[in-house]
C-alpha positions, 0 to 999 in steps of 0.5 A, spaced: 360 020 083 359 028 081 364 032 078 361 038 079 364 042 086 360 048 088 364 053 091 361 058 096 361 065 094 367 070 096 366 073 103 369 079 102 371 084 097 378 083 098 377 075 096 373 078 090 379 082 088 384 076 089 380 073 083 379 078 079 385 082 078 389 076 075 384 077 069 387 084 067 393 081 065 390 076 060 392 078 053 387 076 048 390 072 043 383 069 039 378 073 036 378 079 031 383 085 033 379 091 037 379 095 031 375 091 027 370 092 032 371 099 034 372 102 027 365 101 025 362 103 031 366 110 031 363 111 024 356 110 026 357 114 032 360 120 027 354 119 022 349 120 028 352 125 031 350 131 026 343 129 026 343 128 034 346 135 035 341 138 030 335 136 034 338 138 041 339 145 038 332 145 035 330 143 042 334 148 046 331 154 041 324 151 042 325 152 050 328 159 049 322 161 045 317 159 050 321 162 056 322 168 052 314 168 051 313 167 058 317 172 060 314 177 055 307 175 058 309 176 065 312 183 064 306 185 060 301 182 065 304 185 071 301 192 071 294 190 069 294 185 075 297 190 080 291 195 078 286 190 079 289 188 086 289 196 087 282 197 085 279 190 089 283 193 095 280 200 094 273 197 094 274 193 100 276 199 104 271 204 101 265 206 106 259 202 105 253 206 103 248 207 109 242 202 109 237 208 112 237 215 108 239 221 112 234 225 114 235 233 113 232 237 118 229 243 115 230 250 117 224 254 119 
């Protein structure tokens, strides 16, 4: 004689909602009031909020400094890179020297 009955899981969302919706109307009678649980957590969150915001601010400042340095380096490097590319391009299109020297004809 087994007193435990196994039930099948709900087959659809509608069946699950039929089981869960009545639980929303339950009034908690036993246990501490919610303020005994929520107020200490509120104090903890407020105590940790300041240092967290300080760390977020310092991280944002560090990211901005890195971006500013990278932008400055890109602006200052642009003329150098442009001249290097133009010189390389001129070197590629410059006439190549003759391998055999030109022979000049002497005038009589």
